[in-house]
Steps between C-alpha positions, in 0.01 A plus 500: 500500500630212287337179619646266240760331723255435783176448309551165325666305785260645757201409283643147463433427867216751556281308255573168672187373683719366784646842587243781525225317689745401776581872540141623473482616138375357173746372240579767242311449175728709278807726491280806558408373848866439580592849379225644723641305796847641437361854484296441818813371673700807399223734616490350850785734594272797432279376784777467756567131445854367445410344164532160341843350434575247228672172577751422224734222406857593591638379166294700253261714709190324364198599709369192682292655778407800707523582869388792711422637841148636457227655717774697674409728788800734536757364748240267647391198296474341159445166331736302278364356176665309220446289188744284308493328162421129562812393306706639790301370797695300758842649418535738795463808280200642680654425839800718412281774348275494808796531733613807303147646536505430873827693532343781297185499714676530834815694415383737227126533564555467879186290545399361838300212348512312169205271428502199270159375392419205276206281413453178695565274198820677395750250638801661328426830676461316830845340455652836408338664803655235724847535340483876553413448869173695493291437813167334422217707647189324376236508231304806400159358420353646180821702479534531123258563214608331178443667162201272435335621824576189703603581856767273649699460819857622524794383710668790682858507631741777586851612582555790735796731522592320823497166315718644227758686710524261796386149408578475128784743434750224418273370221558819303872565547616301197244659272588848621867434419414395142270791423516872556191637674470878487 
């Protein structure tokens, strides 16, 4: 696989110390680590996972982030996860990408539950969670082990298929009209 188009822009944010630690991974030290991440992401499909999608600029398709539904249990549950280059924070890009993933999770993967977890100090993820109308469930104490071995608490929220199809359906109509979901 030719990684050239994805490798450099992805490494640009993956090496940023403000990105990886807020998602539970260490900043990439070199292009080799980023290439390994891309290969790992591609191989997730071999293990029954939907895979990792890139978030690109509409103008020139520059990779500025990734998003996925991971930890999927077939037609039951999964968890949404995402990272975005700091240069693009606060512009609504991840909100739109997350809404597309929510449509994918409930309409294509036919999940009953989609979790959204983030670390307590990640205020941007908290704001995004609220915009996406995830229901706050609580804090999982010692819920995540960081790469350095530190164990930290994690905020847990979710959307259910009932939330999506009954409560929030109108939030997704415009997006569904602009994109083709197959």
